[in-house]
VEXDREN-2710 file (C-alpha; in Angstrom, 1 decimal):
% VEXDREN-2710
k/r/px/py/pz
1/MET/39.5/-24.7/-6.3
2/THR/41.8/-26.9/-8.4
3/HIS/44.1/-28.1/-5.7
4/ARG/43.3/-30.9/-3.2
5/ILE/43.2/-30.7/0.6
6/ARG/43.7/-33.5/3.1
7/ILE/42.4/-32.8/6.6
8/THR/43.8/-35.1/9.2
9/ASN/43.4/-35.7/12.9
10/ALA/39.9/-34.4/12.9
11/LYS/37.1/-35.2/15.4
12/LEU/34.2/-35.0/13.0
13/VAL/30.9/-33.9/14.6
14/ASN/28.3/-35.0/12.0
15/GLU/25.0/-36.8/11.8
16/GLY/24.8/-37.6/15.5
17/GLN/28.3/-38.9/15.9
18/ILE/31.8/-37.8/16.8
19/ILE/34.4/-39.8/15.0
20/GLU/38.1/-39.5/14.3
21/THR/38.7/-39.4/10.6
22/GLU/40.4/-37.7/7.6
23/LEU/38.8/-35.8/4.7
24/LEU/39.9/-35.3/1.2
25/ILE/38.6/-32.2/-0.6
26/GLU/38.9/-31.7/-4.4
27/LYS/37.4/-28.9/-6.5
28/GLY/35.5/-27.5/-3.6
29/ARG/33.7/-30.7/-2.6
30/ILE/34.3/-33.6/-0.2
31/LEU/35.8/-36.4/-2.2
32/GLN/36.5/-38.9/0.6
33/ILE/35.8/-39.4/4.3
34/SER/37.9/-42.2/5.8
35/PRO/40.2/-43.0/8.8
36/SER/43.0/-42.9/6.2
37/VAL/42.1/-41.2/2.9
38/SER/43.7/-42.4/-0.4
39/ILE/46.3/-40.0/-1.7
40/ASN/47.4/-39.9/-5.4
41/GLY/49.4/-37.0/-6.5
42/GLN/50.0/-33.6/-4.8
43/VAL/47.9/-32.6/-1.9
44/GLU/47.9/-29.9/0.8
45/THR/47.7/-31.5/4.3
46/VAL/46.0/-29.7/7.2
47/ASP/46.5/-31.3/10.6
48/LEU/43.7/-30.4/13.1
49/ASN/45.5/-32.0/16.1
50/GLY/42.3/-33.5/17.4
51/ASP/40.1/-30.4/17.1
52/TRP/36.4/-30.7/16.2
53/LEU/35.4/-30.5/12.6
54/MET/31.8/-29.8/11.7
55/PRO/29.6/-28.6/8.9
56/GLY/29.3/-24.9/8.6
57/VAL/26.3/-23.2/10.2
58/ILE/23.4/-22.3/7.9
59/ASP/21.6/-19.2/9.2
60/ASP/18.1/-19.0/7.7
61/GLN/17.3/-15.5/9.0
62/VAL/19.6/-12.5/8.8
63/HIS/19.2/-8.8/7.9
64/PHE/22.3/-7.4/6.2
65/ARG/20.6/-4.1/5.4
66/GLU/21.7/-3.7/1.8
67/PRO/20.6/-1.9/-0.3
68/GLY/19.5/1.4/1.3
69/LEU/20.4/0.9/5.0
70/THR/24.1/0.6/4.6
71/HIS/24.9/3.0/7.4
72/LYS/23.9/0.0/9.6
73/ALA/25.4/-2.9/7.7
74/GLN/26.4/-4.3/4.3
75/ILE/26.6/-7.7/2.8
76/PHE/30.4/-7.4/2.7
77/THR/30.8/-6.6/6.4
78/GLU/28.1/-8.9/7.8
79/SER/29.1/-11.9/5.7
80/ARG/32.7/-11.4/7.0
81/ALA/31.2/-11.5/10.5
82/ALA/29.3/-14.7/9.6
83/LEU/32.5/-16.2/8.2
84/ARG/34.5/-15.5/11.3
85/GLY/31.7/-17.1/13.4
86/GLY/31.6/-20.3/11.4
87/VAL/28.4/-19.4/9.5
88/THR/29.1/-20.6/6.0
89/SER/25.7/-19.9/4.4
90/TYR/22.9/-17.4/5.1
91/MET/19.4/-16.5/3.9
92/GLU/18.8/-12.7/4.0
93/MET/15.6/-10.7/4.5
94/PRO/13.8/-8.3/2.1
95/ASN/13.0/-5.3/4.4
96/VAL/15.6/-3.1/2.8
97/VAL/15.4/0.1/0.7
98/PRO/14.0/-0.4/-1.8
99/GLN/12.2/-3.4/-0.5
100/THR/12.9/-6.7/-2.3
101/VAL/9.4/-7.3/-3.5
102/ASP/9.9/-8.1/-7.2
103/LEU/12.1/-10.4/-9.0
104/GLN/14.2/-7.7/-10.6
105/ARG/15.2/-6.3/-7.2
106/LEU/15.8/-9.8/-5.9
107/GLU/18.3/-10.4/-8.7
108/GLU/20.0/-7.1/-8.0
109/LYS/20.6/-8.4/-4.5
110/TYR/22.0/-11.6/-5.8
111/ALA/24.4/-9.6/-7.9
112/ILE/25.6/-7.8/-4.7
113/GLY/26.0/-11.2/-3.0
114/ALA/28.1/-12.6/-5.9
115/ARG/30.4/-9.5/-5.7
116/ASP/30.7/-9.0/-2.0
117/SER/29.6/-12.1/0.1
118/ALA/32.4/-13.9/1.9
119/VAL/30.1/-16.9/2.4
120/ASN/27.2/-18.7/0.6
121/TYR/24.0/-16.7/0.2
122/SER/20.3/-16.7/-0.7
123/PHE/17.7/-14.0/-0.5
124/TYR/14.0/-14.0/0.2
125/LEU/11.4/-12.4/-1.9
126/GLY/9.3/-10.1/0.3
127/ALA/5.5/-10.5/0.1
128/THR/3.1/-7.5/0.2
129/ASN/-0.6/-7.0/0.0
130/GLU/-0.3/-6.6/-3.8
131/ASN/2.5/-8.7/-5.2
132/THR/1.1/-12.3/-5.4
133/GLU/1.9/-12.4/-9.1
134/GLU/5.6/-11.9/-8.3
135/VAL/5.3/-14.6/-5.6
136/LYS/4.0/-17.1/-8.2
137/ARG/7.1/-16.6/-10.3
138/VAL/9.7/-17.4/-7.7
139/SER/12.2/-20.1/-8.8
140/THR/12.1/-23.0/-6.3
141/GLU/15.6/-23.9/-7.2
142/ASP/17.3/-20.5/-6.9
143/VAL/15.4/-18.7/-4.1
144/CYS/15.2/-19.8/-0.4
145/GLY/11.6/-18.7/0.2
146/VAL/9.0/-16.0/0.4
147/LYS/9.0/-13.8/3.5
148/VAL/5.7/-12.6/5.0
149/PHE/5.5/-10.0/7.8
150/MET/2.2/-10.9/9.5
151/GLY/3.2/-8.4/12.2
152/SER/5.2/-5.2/11.5
153/SER/8.8/-5.1/12.6
154/THR/11.7/-3.0/11.1
155/GLY/10.2/-1.5/7.9
156/ASP/6.7/-1.3/6.6
157/MET/6.1/-4.6/4.8
158/LEU/3.1/-5.7/6.8
159/VAL/0.7/-8.1/5.0
160/ASP/-2.6/-7.6/6.8
161/LYS/-5.3/-8.1/4.2
162/PRO/-7.0/-11.6/4.6
163/ALA/-7.4/-12.0/0.9
164/ALA/-3.7/-11.2/0.2
165/LEU/-2.6/-13.7/2.9
166/ALA/-4.8/-16.4/1.5
167/SER/-3.5/-15.8/-2.0
168/ILE/0.2/-15.9/-0.9
169/PHE/-0.3/-19.1/1.1
170/ALA/-2.2/-20.7/-1.8
171/ASN/0.1/-19.7/-4.6
172/SER/3.7/-19.7/-3.3
173/PRO/5.6/-22.4/-5.1
174/THR/8.2/-22.4/-2.3
175/LEU/8.6/-22.2/1.4
176/VAL/6.7/-19.3/3.1
177/ALA/8.7/-17.9/6.1
178/VAL/6.6/-15.8/8.5
179/HIS/7.1/-13.2/11.2
180/CYS/4.1/-13.7/13.5
181/GLU/2.7/-11.0/15.8
182/CYS/-0.8/-9.6/15.9
183/GLU/-0.6/-6.1/14.7
184/GLN/-3.8/-4.8/16.3
185/ARG/-2.9/-6.2/19.7
186/VAL/0.6/-4.7/19.6
187/LYS/-0.7/-1.3/18.6
188/GLU/-3.3/-1.3/21.4
189/ARG/-0.8/-2.3/24.0
190/THR/1.8/0.2/22.8
191/GLN/-0.7/3.0/23.2
192/GLY/-1.7/1.9/26.7
193/ALA/2.0/1.7/27.7
194/LEU/2.7/5.1/26.3
195/GLN/-0.2/6.6/28.2
196/GLN/1.2/5.0/31.4
197/PHE/4.9/5.6/31.0
198/GLY/5.4/8.2/28.3
199/LEU/8.1/8.0/25.5
200/GLU/10.9/7.2/28.0
201/MET/9.3/3.9/29.1
202/PRO/11.7/1.2/30.2
203/ALA/12.8/-1.5/27.8
204/ALA/11.3/-4.1/30.1
205/GLN/7.9/-3.0/28.9
206/HIS/8.7/-4.4/25.4
207/PRO/7.8/-8.0/26.1
208/ILE/4.6/-6.8/27.9
209/ILE/3.6/-4.9/24.8
210/ARG/4.6/-7.6/22.4
211/ASP/3.3/-10.4/24.6
212/ASP/2.8/-14.1/24.1
213/LEU/-0.8/-13.7/23.1
214/ALA/0.2/-11.3/20.3
215/CYS/2.5/-14.0/19.0
216/TYR/0.0/-16.8/19.4
217/LEU/-2.9/-15.0/17.7
218/SER/-0.7/-14.6/14.6
219/SER/1.2/-17.9/14.6
220/SER/-2.0/-19.9/15.0
221/GLN/-3.5/-18.0/12.1
222/ALA/-0.5/-18.9/9.9
223/VAL/-0.7/-22.5/10.9
224/GLU/-4.4/-22.6/9.9
225/LEU/-3.7/-20.9/6.6
226/ALA/-0.9/-23.4/5.8
227/LYS/-3.1/-26.4/6.6
228/GLN/-5.9/-25.0/4.5
229/HIS/-3.7/-24.4/1.5
230/GLY/-1.1/-27.1/1.9
231/THR/1.7/-24.5/2.2
232/ARG/5.3/-25.3/3.3
233/LEU/5.3/-22.9/6.2
234/HIS/8.3/-21.9/8.4
235/ILE/7.5/-19.8/11.4
236/LEU/10.5/-17.7/12.4
237/HIS/11.8/-16.7/15.8
238/LEU/9.4/-18.5/18.2
239/THR/9.5/-16.8/21.6
240/SER/6.7/-18.0/23.8
241/ALA/5.5/-21.2/25.6
242/LEU/2.0/-20.4/24.5
243/GLU/2.8/-21.1/20.8
244/LEU/4.7/-24.4/21.1
245/ASP/1.8/-26.8/20.9
246/LEU/1.2/-25.6/17.4
247/PHE/4.1/-27.8/16.2
248/ARG/4.7/-31.5/15.8
249/ASN/7.5/-33.8/16.9
250/ASP/6.0/-37.1/15.9
251/ILE/7.2/-37.1/12.2
252/PRO/10.6/-36.7/10.6
253/LEU/11.6/-33.1/9.7
254/ARG/11.6/-34.0/5.9
255/ASP/8.0/-34.9/6.2
256/LYS/6.8/-31.8/7.9
257/ARG/4.9/-29.1/6.0
258/ILE/5.0/-26.8/9.0
259/THR/8.3/-26.1/10.7
260/ALA/9.6/-23.6/13.3
261/GLU/12.8/-21.7/14.2
262/VAL/14.2/-20.5/17.5
263/CYS/16.9/-17.8/17.7
264/VAL/20.0/-17.8/19.9
265/HIS/19.0/-14.6/21.8
266/HIS/15.7/-16.1/22.8
267/LEU/17.5/-19.2/24.1
268/HIS/20.1/-17.1/25.9
269/PHE/18.4/-14.0/27.3
270/SER/15.2/-13.4/29.3
271/ASP/13.3/-10.4/30.6
272/ALA/15.8/-10.3/33.5
273/ASP/18.4/-8.9/31.1
274/TYR/16.5/-5.7/30.1
275/GLY/17.7/-4.0/33.3
276/ARG/21.4/-4.6/32.2
277/LEU/21.1/-4.3/28.4
278/GLY/18.1/-2.1/27.8
279/PHE/17.2/-1.4/24.2
280/LEU/20.3/-3.3/23.1
281/ILE/18.2/-6.4/23.3
282/LYS/15.0/-4.9/22.1
283/CYS/13.8/-7.1/19.2
284/ASN/10.6/-8.3/17.5
285/PRO/9.2/-10.7/18.7
286/ALA/10.4/-9.7/22.1
287/ILE/12.7/-11.6/24.5
288/LYS/10.2/-12.8/27.1
289/LYS/10.0/-14.4/30.5
290/GLU/12.4/-17.0/31.9
291/SER/9.6/-19.5/31.8
292/ASP/9.3/-18.9/28.1
293/ARG/13.1/-19.3/27.6
294/LEU/13.0/-22.6/29.4
295/ALA/10.0/-23.8/27.4
296/LEU/11.8/-22.9/24.1
297/TRP/14.7/-25.1/25.2
298/LYS/12.4/-28.0/26.0
299/ALA/10.7/-27.7/22.6
300/LEU/14.0/-27.4/20.8
301/LEU/15.3/-30.6/22.4
302/ASP/12.0/-32.5/21.8
303/ASP/12.0/-31.4/18.1
304/ARG/8.9/-29.2/18.1
305/LEU/11.4/-26.4/17.2
306/ASP/13.4/-27.5/14.2
307/VAL/16.3/-25.0/13.6
308/ILE/18.4/-22.5/15.4
309/ALA/19.1/-19.1/13.7
310/THR/20.1/-15.5/14.7
311/ASP/17.7/-13.0/13.1
312/HIS/20.9/-10.9/13.0
313/ALA/19.6/-7.4/12.7
314/PRO/22.2/-4.6/13.3
315/HIS/21.5/-1.0/14.1
316/THR/24.0/1.8/14.9
317/TRP/25.1/2.4/18.5
318/GLU/23.5/5.8/18.4
319/GLU/20.2/4.5/17.2
320/LYS/20.1/2.0/20.0
321/ASN/21.0/4.4/22.7
322/THR/18.0/6.7/22.6
323/LEU/15.7/7.1/25.6
324/ASP/12.6/7.2/23.4
325/TYR/11.0/3.8/23.2
326/THR/9.2/4.6/19.9
327/LYS/12.6/5.5/18.3
328/ALA/14.7/2.7/19.6
329/PRO/14.9/0.2/16.7
330/SER/14.4/-3.5/17.2
331/GLY/17.1/-6.0/16.4
332/LEU/20.6/-7.0/17.5
333/PRO/23.8/-8.3/15.8
334/LEU/24.6/-11.9/16.6
335/VAL/25.9/-13.8/13.5
336/GLN/29.6/-13.7/14.5
337/HIS/29.0/-15.5/17.8
338/SER/26.0/-17.7/17.4
339/LEU/27.9/-21.0/17.0
340/LEU/30.2/-20.2/19.9
341/LEU/27.2/-19.3/22.1
342/MET/25.5/-22.6/21.4
343/LEU/28.7/-24.5/21.9
344/GLU/28.9/-22.8/25.3
345/HIS/25.4/-24.1/26.1
346/ALA/26.6/-27.5/25.1
347/HIS/29.7/-27.1/27.3
348/GLN/27.3/-26.3/30.2
349/GLY/25.2/-29.4/29.5
350/ASN/22.1/-27.7/28.1
351/ILE/22.4/-29.5/24.7
352/ALA/24.5/-32.2/23.2
353/LEU/27.3/-31.1/20.8
354/THR/25.8/-33.3/18.0
355/ARG/22.4/-31.6/18.5
356/VAL/24.0/-28.2/18.1
357/VAL/25.3/-29.3/14.7
358/GLU/21.9/-30.9/13.9
359/LYS/19.9/-27.8/14.7
360/MET/22.3/-25.2/13.1
361/SER/23.3/-27.2/10.0
362/HIS/21.6/-30.5/9.2
363/ALA/18.1/-29.4/10.0
364/VAL/18.3/-26.1/8.2
365/ALA/19.4/-27.9/5.0
366/ASP/16.6/-30.4/5.4
367/CYS/13.9/-27.8/6.2
368/TYR/14.8/-25.7/3.1
369/ARG/15.7/-28.7/0.9
370/MET/19.1/-27.4/0.1
371/VAL/21.3/-29.1/-2.5
372/ASP/24.6/-30.6/-1.2
373/ARG/24.8/-28.4/2.0
374/GLY/24.5/-28.9/5.7
375/TYR/26.3/-32.2/6.2
376/VAL/29.8/-33.5/5.9
377/ARG/29.2/-36.1/3.2
378/GLU/31.1/-37.3/0.2
379/GLY/30.0/-35.3/-2.8
380/TYR/28.8/-32.3/-0.7
381/TRP/30.3/-28.9/-0.8
382/ALA/33.2/-28.5/1.7
383/ASP/31.7/-25.9/4.0
384/LEU/33.6/-26.8/7.2
385/VAL/34.5/-25.3/10.6
386/GLN/37.4/-26.2/12.8
387/VAL/36.7/-25.5/16.5
388/SER/39.4/-25.7/19.1
389/ALA/39.2/-26.0/22.9
390/GLN/41.1/-22.7/23.2
391/PRO/39.0/-20.2/25.3
392/SER/37.9/-17.0/23.7
393/GLN/36.1/-13.8/24.6
394/VAL/33.9/-11.3/22.7
395/ALA/36.0/-8.2/22.2
396/LYS/34.9/-5.0/20.5
397/ALA/38.2/-4.8/18.6
398/ASP/37.4/-8.2/17.0
399/LEU/33.9/-7.4/15.8
400/GLU/33.4/-7.5/12.0
401/TYR/30.0/-5.9/12.2
402/LYS/29.7/-2.4/10.6
403/CYS/27.7/-1.3/13.7
404/ALA/30.8/-2.2/15.9
405/TRP/28.9/-3.4/19.0
406/SER/27.5/-6.7/20.3
407/PRO/25.1/-7.5/23.2
408/LEU/27.6/-10.3/24.0
409/GLU/30.6/-8.1/24.6
410/ASN/33.0/-9.6/27.3
411/GLN/31.1/-12.9/27.1
412/ARG/33.6/-15.7/27.6
413/PHE/33.5/-18.9/25.6
414/SER/35.2/-22.3/26.2
415/HIS/36.0/-22.6/22.5
416/SER/37.4/-20.7/19.5
417/ILE/36.7/-20.8/15.8
418/GLU/40.1/-21.7/14.2
419/ARG/39.5/-22.3/10.5
420/VAL/36.5/-22.0/8.2
421/TRP/36.4/-23.4/4.6
422/ILE/33.9/-22.1/2.1
423/ASN/33.4/-24.5/-0.8
424/GLY/36.8/-26.0/-0.1
425/GLU/38.6/-22.6/0.1
426/LEU/40.1/-21.4/3.4
427/GLY/38.2/-18.2/4.1
428/TYR/39.2/-17.7/7.8
429/ARG/42.1/-18.8/10.0
430/SER/42.9/-17.6/13.5
431/GLY/41.7/-14.1/13.3
432/ALA/42.6/-13.5/9.6
433/ILE/40.0/-13.4/6.8
434/ASN/41.0/-14.3/3.2
435/ASP/39.2/-11.5/1.3
436/SER/39.7/-13.3/-2.0
437/VAL/37.2/-16.0/-1.1
438/ARG/33.5/-15.5/-2.2
439/GLY/30.5/-17.6/-1.5
440/GLN/28.1/-19.2/-4.0
441/ARG/24.4/-18.8/-4.6
442/LEU/22.6/-21.5/-2.7
443/LYS/20.6/-24.1/-4.6
444/PHE/17.4/-25.9/-3.6
445/GLU/15.4/-28.9/-4.7
446/ALA/12.9/-28.1/-7.4
447/GLN/9.6/-28.9/-5.6
448/ARG/6.9/-27.2/-3.6
END
């Protein structure tokens, strides 16, 4: 990090603008942004030849499966996939083995991140019905948030006792991120579907079982709890039109106490894709109707939905290719192609390029109150992505995921990720990963 880098001939996509500029990076941070930066002494020059330069993506919801589920994924493998996809920071979930539900286990994960993560990292503390005292002790500066499963998904971390939920919402010193599905409704509808179809029911039943009302019953409860206790609430992976009026777009994001996320697969797929992809796109909450997908897009663009993430959640090919609905795990790998997928939607006119950067970088940093990340600004860490107009395609041979498959295989994109800098170090270039680069632990503002 001691040398200086001058980036020239860049079209910088940042803070609602696209401008031609140069950057000077020193000691991992952006020292200067100018049409012609001032050079004194030795500097390495990187000419982007008119390519886009943007802040790295910050993914606020990934499952990298370590410890305990490393036959599916590891922090090492999945962070490399993130790097290759232009994701320079991530926040990872606690439903591993053993579960990350106390501060000792949380710090053990941070040690793995320091050793193995190719990009910047943070980890959630998982909430349970019994660990409010651990929640109270979370450092607001060093931990991204507390994760609450108000509906069960992969793992058994369901928080379903009203007193426990109230205590978590009342006492968390930091952001509470919530998976919202009504457990009772999901169980009842699962039993009804099994009686009708048997174990080999089609994947298309998944959004009927985990329907919009199951989501709304839980997300509306979370909103009420947050209002009652003044909690900073972040509802993850919104999927239904029914839920969208729970969220505001009449105040700036920094002033919101209740925020919401949408994931790339819920923007891209609909129930029409189950016939083609089956359990490969089984996830919780479920991919729902086309009308829900279109409503999510509308809410994203009018700022009721604040950030875009992946909920990257790999399982092995063998696990996904069962015929038994009850055994097919929920989740799909997405982190290597989330930026390219959203850039493709921009290419198709569904969203402005500057809005992609806003929702995948700026807004995530603002929502989580991150320190010196998410923007291309002087003094900020140089987490940067160069994107070229060279077309690309999702090929199995290029996947960095340990599970070695993607629901986007053979998908064509109009752009390619050319270079990725992590804290000013070149971590990726044109298909090659620099394995000497390691990310940093993310930092957050010290406030509730």
